[in-house]
VOKE-684597 format. One line per field, with one value per residue (C-alpha): chain; x, y, z. Coordinates in nm, 4 decimals. Example, Ala and Ser with C-alpha at 12.3 -4.5 7.8 and 13.67 -1.06 7.14 Angstrom:
<recs>
cadena: c(A	A) .
X: c(1.2300	1.3670) .
Y: c(-0.4500	-0.1060) .
Z: c(0.7800	0.7140) .
</recs>
This chain:
<recs>
cadena: c(A	A	A	A	A	A	A	A	A	A	A	A	A	A	A	A	A	A	A	A	A	A	A	A	A	A	A	A	A	A	A	A	A	A	A	A	A	A	A	A	A	A	A	A	A	A	A	A	A	A	A	A	A	A	A	A	A	A	A	A	A	A	A	A	A	A	A	A	A	A	A	A	A	A	A	A	A	A	A	A	A	A	A	A	A	A	A	A	A	A	A	A	A	A	A	A	A	A	A	A	A	A	A	A	A	A	A	A	A	A	A	A	A	A	A	A	A	A	A	A	A	A	A	A	A	A	A	A	A	A	A	A	A	A	A	A	A	A	A	A	A	A	A	A	A	A	A	A	A	A	A	A	A	A	A	A	A	A	A	A	A	A	A	A	A	A	A	A	A	A	A	A	A	A	A	A	A	A	A	A	A	A	A	A	A	A	A	A	A	A	A	A	A	A	A	A	A	A	A	A	A	A	A	A	A	A	A	A	A	A	A	A	A	A	A	A	A	A	A	A	A	A	A	A	A	A	A	A	A	A	A	A	A	A	A	A	A	A	A	A	A	A	A	A	A	A	A	A	A	A	A	A	A	A	A	A	A	A	A	A	A	A	A	A	A	A	A	A	A	A	A	A	A	A	A	A	A	A	A	A	A	A	A	A	A	A	A	A	A	A	A	A	A	A	A	A	A	A	A	A	A	A	A	A	A	A	A	A	A	A	A	A	A	A	A	A	A	A	A	A	A	A	A	A	A	A	A	A	A	A	A	A	A	A	A	A	A	A	A	A	A	A	A	A	A	A	A	A	A	A	A	A	A	A	A	A	A	A	A	A	A	A	A	A	A	A	A	A	A	A	A	A	A	A	A	A	A	A	A	A	A	A	A	A	A	A	A	A	A	A	A	A	A	A	A	A	A	A	A	A	A	A	A	A	A	A	A	A	A	A	A	A	A	A	A	A	A	A	A	A	A	A	A	A	A	A	A	A	A	A	A	A	A	A	A	A	A	A	A	A	A	A	A	A	A	A	A	A	A	A	A	A	A	A	A	A	A	A	A	A	A	A	A	A	A	A	A	A	A	A	A	A	A	A	A	A	A	A	A	A	A	A	A	A	A	A	A	A	A	A	A	A	A	A	A	A	A	A	A	A	A	A	A	A	A	A	A	A	A	A	A	A	A	A	A	A	A	A	A	A	A	A	A	A	A	A	A	A	A	A	A	A	A	A	A	A	A	A	A	A	A	A	A	A	A	A	A	A	A	A	A	A	A	A	A	A	A	A	A	A	A	A	A	A	A	A	A	A	A	A	A	A	A	A	A	A	A	A	A	A	A	A	A	A	A	A	A	A	A	A	A) .
X: c(3.8706	3.8456	3.9884	3.7624	3.7195	3.9213	3.7526	3.4429	3.3546	3.2603	2.9840	2.9983	3.3019	3.3514	3.2435	3.3918	3.1858	3.3616	3.2139	2.8845	2.9460	3.1697	2.8742	2.5915	2.7885	2.8370	2.4568	2.3912	2.6533	2.5193	2.1777	2.2091	2.4510	2.1515	1.9032	2.1509	2.1845	1.8241	1.7711	1.4939	1.6017	1.2882	0.9476	0.6891	0.3787	0.0087	-0.3064	-0.3362	0.0428	0.1022	-0.2860	-0.3625	-0.6851	-1.0242	-1.2873	-1.6467	-1.8106	-2.1175	-2.2366	-2.4863	-2.6368	-2.8012	-3.1839	-3.3349	-3.0316	-3.0399	-2.9573	-2.6271	-2.5471	-2.4719	-2.1849	-2.0144	-2.0030	-1.8850	-1.6275	-1.4772	-1.4490	-1.2751	-1.0015	-0.9730	-0.9697	-0.7175	-0.4747	-0.5087	-0.3196	-0.1115	0.0039	0.0467	0.3082	0.1034	0.1240	-0.1075	-0.4300	-0.7243	-1.0224	-1.3177	-1.7079	-1.9742	-2.3215	-2.4113	-2.3513	-2.0797	-1.6771	-1.4561	-1.0960	-0.8207	-0.4853	-0.1787	-0.0106	0.2487	0.4116	0.1201	-0.2002	-0.3344	-0.3271	-0.4637	-0.7623	-0.8317	-0.8476	-0.9957	-1.3762	-1.2770	-1.5273	-1.2738	-1.5308	-1.3149	-1.4428	-1.3202	-1.6438	-1.6322	-1.7226	-1.9926	-2.0253	-1.8282	-1.8495	-1.6097	-1.5889	-1.4760	-1.3652	-1.5840	-1.5840	-1.7661	-1.9623	-2.0114	-2.0451	-1.8026	-1.4851	-1.1462	-0.8797	-0.6349	-0.7509	-0.4640	-0.6147	-0.5732	-0.4873	-0.4567	-0.4553	-0.2454	-0.0714	0.2984	0.3438	0.2802	-0.0371	-0.2857	-0.3333	-0.5086	-0.7968	-1.0691	-1.0954	-1.4193	-1.7062	-2.0146	-2.2372	-1.9812	-2.0291	-2.4053	-2.4381	-2.3401	-2.4468	-2.8113	-2.7051	-2.3914	-2.6308	-2.8434	-2.6329	-2.4354	-2.7895	-2.8116	-2.4610	-2.3083	-1.9089	-1.8691	-1.8446	-1.6324	-1.9021	-1.7822	-2.1027	-1.9800	-1.9966	-2.3453	-2.4110	-2.4106	-2.7456	-2.9118	-2.7715	-3.0382	-3.0556	-2.9546	-3.3366	-3.3462	-3.5826	-3.4517	-3.4515	-3.6120	-3.3569	-3.5532	-3.6496	-3.4566	-3.6416	-3.7850	-3.4427	-3.2253	-3.4360	-3.3921	-3.0351	-3.0022	-3.2285	-2.9803	-2.6656	-2.8121	-2.9241	-2.6114	-2.3747	-2.0657	-2.0009	-2.2063	-2.0576	-2.3622	-2.4868	-2.1067	-2.1767	-2.4763	-2.4292	-2.3822	-2.5307	-2.7568	-2.6216	-2.5627	-2.2064	-2.3762	-2.5473	-2.4788	-2.4161	-2.2599	-2.0312	-1.7747	-1.4329	-1.2341	-0.9742	-0.7421	-0.8361	-1.1664	-1.2456	-1.4827	-1.6116	-1.9321	-1.8856	-2.1780	-2.0192	-2.1234	-2.1449	-1.8547	-1.6018	-1.3416	-1.3701	-1.1342	-1.1826	-0.9810	-0.6962	-0.4411	-0.2130	-0.1114	0.1266	0.2657	0.5917	0.8082	0.8532	1.2567	1.2056	0.9190	0.9615	0.6316	0.4710	0.1714	0.0184	0.0988	-0.1859	-0.1360	-0.4373	-0.5510	-0.5476	-0.9425	-0.9023	-0.5863	-0.8498	-1.1187	-0.8885	-0.7375	-1.1026	-1.2370	-0.9187	-0.9326	-1.3002	-1.1766	-0.9136	-1.1170	-1.3577	-1.3858	-1.3148	-1.4626	-1.5856	-1.2166	-1.1893	-1.1982	-1.2721	-1.1544	-1.3962	-1.2973	-1.6344	-1.8352	-1.5916	-1.3638	-1.0241	-0.8875	-1.0195	-0.7274	-0.8022	-0.6857	-0.4667	-0.3870	-0.5159	-0.3848	-0.3609	-0.1818	-0.1037	-0.1624	-0.1228	-0.2992	-0.0822	-0.1559	-0.1741	-0.0493	0.2447	0.3881	0.1137	-0.2132	-0.0056	0.0647	-0.2665	-0.4504	-0.2217	-0.2678	-0.6873	-0.6653	-0.4430	-0.6256	-0.9664	-1.3053	-1.5550	-1.7773	-2.0589	-2.0066	-1.9479	-2.0292	-1.8152	-2.0281	-1.7019	-1.3364	-1.1806	-0.8351	-0.7550	-0.4860	-0.2353	-0.3096	-0.5187	-0.2731	0.0164	-0.1322	-0.2250	0.1557	0.2728	0.0889	0.1835	0.5283	0.5284	0.3816	0.6743	0.8949	0.7244	0.7278	1.1152	1.2347	1.0591	1.1876	1.5584	1.5174	1.4583	1.6963	1.9190	1.8000	1.7663	2.0246	2.2975	2.5937	2.4003	2.1800	2.4196	2.3853	1.9992	2.0704	2.2842	2.0717	1.7714	1.9563	2.1349	1.7164	1.5872	1.8404	1.7582	1.4178	1.4311	1.6471	1.4879	1.1130	1.2966	1.4032	1.0613	0.8829	0.9742	1.0463	0.7062	0.5032	0.5327	0.3682	0.4167	0.0622	-0.0271	-0.0821	0.2313	0.3780	0.2192	0.3343	0.7116	0.6322	0.5014	0.8150	1.0014	0.8651	0.9170	1.2576	1.2980	1.1843	1.4600	1.7186	1.5218	1.5365	1.9019	2.0326	1.7782	1.9318	2.2932	2.2215	2.0553	2.3641	2.5834	2.4000	2.4931	2.8379	2.9750	3.1822	3.1023	3.2372	3.1056	2.7750	2.7279	2.8216	2.5922	2.2833	2.2777	2.1161	1.8661	1.7703	1.7982	1.5270	1.2675	1.3383	1.2604	0.9470	0.8165	0.8933	0.7768	0.4460	0.4788	0.5736	0.2492	0.0125	0.1404	0.0986	-0.2011	-0.3485	-0.2037	-0.3618	-0.6841	-0.7149	-0.7582	-0.6176	-0.4335	-0.4278	-0.2111	0.0193	-0.0030	0.0663	0.3934	0.5753	0.4924	0.5913	0.9468	1.0191	0.9923	1.2051	1.4415	1.4572	1.5930	1.8483	1.9871	1.9198	2.1638	2.4374	2.4656	2.3443	2.4928	2.8530	2.8844	2.7978	3.0752	3.2515	3.1624	3.2552	3.6292	3.6782	3.7815	3.4554	3.1832	3.3557	3.5345	3.1401	3.1739	2.8386	2.7910	2.8002	2.4716	2.6441	2.7961	2.7621	2.6999	2.3827	2.2633	2.3128	2.5421	2.6713	3.0051	3.1617	3.0844	3.3854	3.4099	3.3552	3.5453	3.4298	3.5950	3.6720	3.5946	3.8815	3.9193	3.8759	3.5966	3.3365	3.2006	2.8435	2.7606	2.8858	2.6622) .
Y: c(-1.4747	-1.2096	-1.2228	-1.3544	-1.0200	-1.0274	-0.9945	-1.1579	-1.4794	-1.7982	-1.9208	-2.2379	-2.0646	-2.1539	-1.8091	-1.7103	-1.8750	-1.7030	-1.3840	-1.4840	-1.7580	-1.4207	-1.2225	-1.4604	-1.5230	-1.1615	-1.1114	-1.4319	-1.3104	-0.9305	-1.0328	-1.2559	-1.0222	-0.7488	-1.0358	-1.0815	-0.7177	-0.6055	-0.8892	-1.0398	-1.3441	-1.5323	-1.4050	-1.2953	-1.4975	-1.3916	-1.4661	-1.7952	-1.9116	-1.6247	-1.5683	-1.3004	-1.0977	-1.0942	-0.8262	-0.7594	-0.3932	-0.3548	-0.0336	0.2114	0.5250	0.8057	0.8294	0.9349	0.8513	0.4178	0.4233	0.5676	0.2315	0.0709	-0.0781	0.2219	0.3845	0.0225	-0.0238	0.3206	0.1991	-0.1014	0.1106	0.3790	0.1229	-0.0881	0.2335	0.2950	-0.0361	-0.0474	0.3243	0.0988	-0.1000	-0.3958	-0.6765	-0.8781	-0.7500	-0.8045	-0.6243	-0.7046	-0.6872	-0.9771	-0.9186	-0.5702	-0.4352	-0.5826	-0.5680	-0.8394	-0.7197	-0.9694	-0.8183	-1.0574	-1.0783	-0.8160	-0.4972	-0.2358	-0.4974	-0.3322	0.0364	-0.1454	-0.2813	0.0681	0.2529	0.0185	0.1508	0.4596	0.7406	1.0124	1.2637	1.5922	1.9667	2.2938	2.4988	2.8429	2.8585	2.9964	2.8983	2.7224	2.6019	2.4204	2.1153	1.9813	1.6283	1.3399	1.3041	1.6104	1.6623	2.0397	2.2996	2.5373	2.5513	2.3910	2.6534	2.3896	2.2384	2.2219	2.1679	1.8456	1.9021	2.2621	2.3861	2.5601	2.7072	2.7035	3.0330	3.0756	3.2542	3.0374	2.9826	2.7972	2.7426	2.9734	3.0117	3.1789	3.1109	2.9441	3.2460	3.4830	3.2360	3.1670	3.5569	3.5674	3.2220	3.3115	3.6277	3.4070	3.1236	3.4095	3.5256	3.2557	3.1081	3.4192	3.3995	3.0754	3.2518	3.4967	3.8687	4.1140	4.2976	4.2144	4.0295	3.8956	4.2006	4.1436	4.4863	4.4947	4.4041	4.5915	4.9456	5.1401	5.3678	5.7713	5.8222	5.7229	5.4172	5.0770	4.8602	4.4431	4.1675	3.9636	3.6643	3.3279	3.1039	2.7822	2.6148	2.8184	2.7556	2.4172	2.4261	2.6466	2.3605	2.0880	2.2497	2.3754	1.9803	1.8294	1.6143	1.5800	1.3176	1.0977	0.8915	0.8183	1.1999	1.2387	0.9915	1.1134	1.4743	1.5387	1.2838	1.3904	1.6916	1.8514	1.9915	2.3169	2.3488	2.4610	2.1728	2.0938	1.9089	1.7793	1.8021	1.5921	1.9051	1.6449	1.2977	1.3276	1.6810	1.7898	2.0787	2.1150	2.3669	2.5732	2.5103	2.7046	2.5455	2.3592	2.6163	2.3655	1.9938	1.6835	1.6708	2.0267	1.8259	1.7599	1.6119	1.5310	1.3491	1.3007	1.4317	1.5038	1.8928	1.8894	2.2310	2.1932	1.8310	1.6581	1.5220	1.7125	1.6392	1.8726	1.9265	2.0414	2.2204	2.2249	2.4919	2.5295	2.4312	2.6847	2.9876	2.8893	2.8681	3.1724	3.3577	3.2365	3.2998	3.6222	3.6717	3.4712	3.6839	3.9871	3.8340	3.8186	3.5207	3.2474	3.4022	3.3986	2.9970	2.7439	2.3827	2.1234	1.8100	1.4457	1.2327	1.4704	1.5380	1.8695	1.7394	2.0680	2.4752	2.6835	3.0874	3.2767	3.5939	3.6396	3.5491	3.2119	2.9928	2.6909	2.4524	2.3828	2.1896	1.9978	1.9792	1.8919	1.5399	1.3475	1.0591	0.9242	0.6389	0.8642	1.0907	0.9153	0.7289	1.0592	1.1770	0.8182	0.8831	1.2282	1.1541	0.8559	1.0773	0.9776	0.6974	0.7056	0.5213	0.4823	0.1420	-0.0705	-0.3139	-0.6918	-0.9021	-0.9269	-1.2599	-1.3977	-1.5967	-1.9398	-2.0357	-2.3770	-2.5008	-2.2856	-2.4196	-2.7737	-2.6531	-2.5607	-2.9116	-3.0444	-2.8474	-2.8539	-3.2841	-3.2535	-3.0447	-3.2573	-3.5290	-3.3584	-3.2273	-3.5860	-3.7676	-3.4477	-3.5429	-3.9211	-3.8626	-3.6641	-3.9119	-4.1852	-4.0205	-3.7463	-3.9249	-3.6953	-3.4014	-3.4102	-3.2561	-2.8848	-2.9245	-3.0223	-2.7426	-2.4929	-2.6051	-2.5229	-2.1687	-2.0870	-2.1903	-2.0001	-1.6659	-1.7396	-1.7753	-1.4621	-1.2413	-1.2968	-1.2098	-0.9201	-0.7704	-0.8688	-0.5369	-0.3941	-0.3900	-0.5904	-0.9126	-1.1715	-1.5627	-1.6789	-2.0851	-2.0237	-1.8219	-2.1661	-2.3223	-2.0811	-2.1744	-2.5726	-2.4590	-2.2670	-2.5895	-2.7478	-2.4552	-2.4570	-2.8448	-2.7999	-2.5155	-2.7745	-2.9651	-2.7838	-2.7159	-3.0674	-3.2174	-2.9622	-3.0474	-3.4665	-3.3659	-3.1941	-3.5191	-3.7455	-3.5248	-3.6555	-3.3257	-3.3726	-3.2214	-2.8771	-2.7169	-2.9606	-2.6715	-2.3819	-2.4512	-2.5826	-2.2888	-2.0318	-2.2559	-2.3719	-1.9978	-1.8721	-2.1878	-2.1154	-1.7264	-1.8003	-2.0440	-1.7809	-1.5314	-1.6874	-1.8124	-1.4672	-1.2758	-1.5143	-1.4481	-1.0493	-1.0856	-1.3417	-1.0263	-0.7523	-0.9461	-1.1053	-0.9753	-1.1381	-1.4374	-1.5205	-1.2368	-1.4065	-1.7172	-1.5024	-1.2906	-1.5549	-1.7607	-1.4542	-1.3913	-1.7435	-1.6997	-1.4291	-1.6128	-1.9390	-1.7322	-1.5933	-1.9109	-2.0486	-1.7764	-1.7149	-2.0581	-2.3268	-2.2528	-2.1520	-2.4589	-2.6251	-2.4954	-2.5814	-2.9259	-2.9788	-2.9296	-3.2015	-3.5741	-3.7666	-3.5275	-3.4411	-3.7918	-3.9085	-4.1273	-4.3504	-4.2092	-3.8365	-3.8786	-3.7545	-4.1137	-4.0840	-4.4686	-4.4233	-4.1526	-4.3560	-4.0469	-4.0764	-4.1137	-3.7642	-3.4731	-3.3780	-3.0867	-3.0745	-2.8528	-2.6913	-2.6955	-2.3750	-2.3797	-2.2954	-1.9603	-1.8742	-1.8440	-2.1178	-2.3380	-2.3006	-2.6292	-2.7051	-2.4487) .
Z: c(-5.2899	-4.9960	-4.6704	-4.3492	-4.1556	-3.8244	-3.4744	-3.5962	-3.4267	-3.6489	-3.5716	-3.3264	-3.1852	-2.8233	-2.5220	-2.2409	-1.9703	-1.6512	-1.6869	-1.6802	-1.3792	-1.1673	-1.2758	-1.1496	-0.8528	-0.7430	-0.8006	-0.5137	-0.2907	-0.2727	-0.2531	0.0562	0.2157	0.1848	0.3034	0.6266	0.6706	0.6685	0.9146	0.7280	0.7179	0.5867	0.3417	0.5309	0.5870	0.4628	0.6948	0.5912	0.7115	0.9558	1.1288	1.2138	1.2211	0.9996	1.0481	0.9207	0.9191	0.7973	0.6305	0.7589	0.6347	0.7825	0.8266	0.4622	0.2765	0.2461	-0.1131	-0.0004	0.0678	-0.3105	-0.5153	-0.6408	-0.1924	-0.1251	-0.3780	-0.3067	0.0521	-0.0193	-0.1717	0.0710	0.3453	0.1515	0.0910	0.4585	0.5393	0.3045	0.3860	0.7416	0.5883	0.6577	0.4184	0.2152	0.3966	0.1941	0.1656	-0.0600	0.0130	0.1029	-0.0206	-0.0904	0.2933	0.4549	0.4221	0.4727	0.6004	0.6857	0.8404	0.8857	1.1985	1.2048	1.3941	1.2498	1.3157	1.5719	1.3729	1.0829	1.2877	1.4129	1.1599	0.9042	0.9903	1.0942	0.8790	0.9122	0.8058	0.8484	0.8546	0.9494	1.1493	1.2904	1.6954	1.8062	2.1427	2.4136	2.7757	2.9223	3.0668	3.3972	3.4835	3.4592	3.8124	3.9008	3.6116	3.6093	3.3446	3.5629	3.4258	3.5121	3.4430	3.4971	3.2220	2.9260	2.6023	2.4141	2.0536	1.9279	1.5602	1.4608	1.0946	0.9915	1.1318	1.5060	1.5177	1.6625	2.0497	2.3308	2.4279	2.5536	2.9413	2.9068	3.1151	3.0458	3.1742	2.9224	2.6321	2.6380	2.6505	2.2872	2.1622	2.0406	1.8258	1.7221	1.5725	1.4333	1.2255	1.1398	0.9823	0.7850	0.6923	0.6674	0.7266	1.0363	0.9608	1.1506	1.2846	1.6713	1.6957	1.9728	2.1997	2.3954	2.3786	2.0075	1.8918	2.1903	2.1266	2.0808	1.7164	1.6553	1.6777	2.0547	1.9834	2.1075	1.8451	1.9363	1.9557	1.6644	1.7740	1.7236	1.4258	1.5663	1.3729	1.6520	1.8963	1.8672	1.8557	2.1568	2.3385	2.2284	2.3094	2.6386	2.6869	2.5274	2.8238	2.6667	3.0209	2.8512	2.5426	2.3722	2.3700	2.2391	1.9550	1.8586	1.8914	1.5481	1.3276	1.0467	1.0195	0.6968	0.6662	0.5296	0.8704	1.1800	1.5264	1.8058	1.9396	2.2214	2.2556	2.4982	2.6701	2.8455	2.9869	3.1171	3.0599	2.8171	2.6032	2.4810	2.1440	1.9590	1.5598	1.2275	0.8447	0.7247	0.5663	0.4889	0.4895	0.4545	0.0279	0.0362	0.2628	-0.0091	0.2095	0.6265	0.7994	1.1755	1.2254	1.5530	1.5735	1.7177	1.8451	2.0715	2.1101	2.0469	1.7535	1.5347	1.2432	0.9150	0.6763	0.2742	0.1093	-0.1987	-0.4310	-0.4035	-0.0259	0.0041	-0.0739	0.1442	0.4218	0.3157	0.3389	0.6443	0.8599	0.7579	0.8547	1.2031	1.2785	1.3606	1.5440	1.9256	2.1597	2.1386	1.7713	1.6340	1.6675	1.4374	1.5594	1.3736	1.3826	1.3052	1.3163	1.5048	1.7553	1.7837	1.8118	1.7794	1.8576	1.8300	1.8297	1.4460	1.5159	1.1166	0.7400	0.7233	0.3548	0.2493	0.5488	0.9151	1.1681	1.4572	1.7653	2.1188	2.3278	2.0381	2.0257	1.7527	1.7072	1.6993	1.5294	1.1710	1.2406	1.1989	0.9059	0.7531	0.7843	0.6580	0.3746	0.1931	0.2455	0.4280	0.3546	0.2103	0.4384	0.8364	0.9458	1.2220	1.3300	1.3132	1.4141	1.5057	1.4523	1.5375	1.2276	1.3873	1.1267	1.1933	0.9117	0.6785	0.8280	0.7565	0.4036	0.3489	0.4717	0.2751	-0.0042	0.0383	0.0953	-0.2713	-0.3965	-0.2746	-0.4296	-0.7838	-0.7235	-0.6468	-0.9264	-1.1339	-1.0280	-1.1147	-1.4110	-1.5118	-1.3224	-1.5405	-1.8643	-1.8533	-1.6253	-1.5679	-1.7129	-1.3944	-1.1922	-1.4425	-1.3991	-1.0158	-0.9317	-1.2012	-0.9682	-0.6500	-0.7789	-0.9055	-0.5482	-0.3483	-0.5791	-0.5034	-0.1430	-0.0964	-0.3204	-0.1331	0.2003	0.0257	-0.1258	0.2099	0.4069	0.0779	-0.1114	0.1464	-0.0685	0.1601	0.0977	0.0701	-0.0220	-0.4022	-0.3812	-0.2851	-0.5638	-0.8393	-0.6695	-0.6881	-1.0519	-1.1574	-1.1332	-1.3979	-1.5966	-1.5194	-1.5629	-1.9140	-1.9942	-1.9108	-2.1281	-2.4490	-2.4219	-2.3482	-2.6444	-2.9057	-2.7793	-2.8055	-3.1344	-3.3292	-3.1294	-3.3377	-3.6782	-3.5888	-3.4004	-3.1579	-2.7456	-2.7915	-3.1688	-3.0356	-2.7375	-2.8843	-3.1756	-2.9488	-2.7738	-2.9891	-3.1279	-2.7590	-2.7003	-2.9156	-2.7781	-2.4207	-2.4700	-2.6423	-2.3774	-2.0763	-2.2697	-2.2579	-1.9004	-1.7798	-1.9980	-1.8385	-1.4756	-1.5289	-1.6824	-1.4096	-1.1770	-1.3439	-1.3627	-1.0182	-0.6921	-0.3362	-0.3374	-0.6826	-0.7401	-0.4986	-0.7585	-1.0529	-0.8536	-0.7815	-1.1394	-1.3311	-1.0627	-1.1201	-1.4543	-1.5349	-1.2991	-1.5110	-1.7878	-1.5794	-1.4426	-1.8017	-1.9566	-1.6660	-1.5036	-1.7292	-2.0590	-1.8747	-1.6763	-2.0040	-2.1671	-1.9071	-1.8708	-2.2410	-2.2030	-1.9489	-2.0379	-1.9089	-2.0981	-2.3809	-2.4738	-2.4564	-2.1483	-2.1100	-1.7714	-1.8862	-2.1164	-2.3689	-2.5694	-2.9038	-2.9489	-2.7155	-2.9234	-3.2725	-3.3976	-3.7647	-3.8946	-3.8072	-4.0821	-4.3422	-4.5428	-4.9070	-5.0926	-5.3781	-5.7133	-5.8814	-6.2383	-6.4878	-6.6193	-6.9590	-7.2178	-7.2152	-7.5396	-7.5391	-7.6497	-7.3055	-7.1411) .
</recs>
């Protein structure tokens, strides 16, 4: 007869509950300490509980492009707006279409609510255009085209290397004398050429034959653009907004740029050489050396080649044709001079603070909206209705929890203590993790999420009942409590895992296929399902092992819930010995 192997625990052997209890205790202390250390001791609340702002945007297309307002562009706009708002750290923002041409944006009350409101409808059409002509502006109080030498440029875009200069102080008359010839050349060739065409005398120089060459007559489109440039008044907000409306990127245009608060210049710009799609990444950063906020931009591979090509040509031009205008939504935000060829990156610097620099970087990073949007309404949402619903939901949850506890006490008596303690541990872990997930991933507690937590009470209680019933089944078979606790665990464990797996799978599928608040319900349900497994394995089972060693539960006290007589237990099981056949030949008849 082979001897039993050493080191192998027999079936139904006792486990070591101290390790599991110590592990979950350490986890609870660490999570609770992290919650207080982070300063976020309460979960973030969604817009239905905390209030916030609801914005209605209406899409509008440029003249002749009404078909652009379609389902594809609307869904693209929703995705970009949602990424912009989430990029600011706003939690539980809801962005969804309403009808054919409206988008509803719900922003919960929070630290970045104001920034999010400003960015949701910003088109952010970014173009890099060569400057063909510029008329420096004057303060709004004195609407005159006379240049102001004291005006400091607003933002000035500079490359990573120190190669960009400030805005030109060229007089309007000098610029006006060259803008017609520069515009004519721009219409003939989209990119500026290093021919020195900015010189007033270059086009009037006679040929070697001595026969003077007549200046070519501008075509009607060129003349119309020159008239538009001459008539543009950048001190008029309506004219500033309408200046670049309906202009395609491959066409020259006019635009305004603010040099300083109240000081505007107007620009004659060539076709776009680089656009926002060529920007790979942009962010607002603080330049320690200069002590100012800037926006850094990194270009894609294709954008780097375009940027290198155009800056190489601009660097050989005279002022102002060596300047590169950064045009955002039809307004010149920077117009730096280019002195050498640039390639992979650039920066926008000037009158930025932290908020404006980060806003511009966030907008450029996530791309331009495919449509223009007009804000139809901005409504403040109060938390009164949500608070009433939350109060009603909490009352319903408390009633449900009370009924569950009452049932456990009546039916399981002493075992109900284990169930109540397990529910308490699960509730504590759920609360702490929700509080930590707010600043970590932007999770916000809304009404559906509260419903998910209430539903989880039943799932957790179901796990306890499965285990308790398995133990009672073992007692009915005539076993004592200590081996019954250990023998019941493997079968109860399989049932609990299968049940929780189905629940978690349903929550995961619901989270993936739904949007908005329903995701809050699915997330909370999945989280509490995982915590149910942790609590049952690391708390409920070890506590039952320890209680089985006490006289009150081990001897089957009537109030323990494990009284063998009350359960109808069979007489104690006895081991049956096998009779070993005697060695020797076997009689064929007996066989």
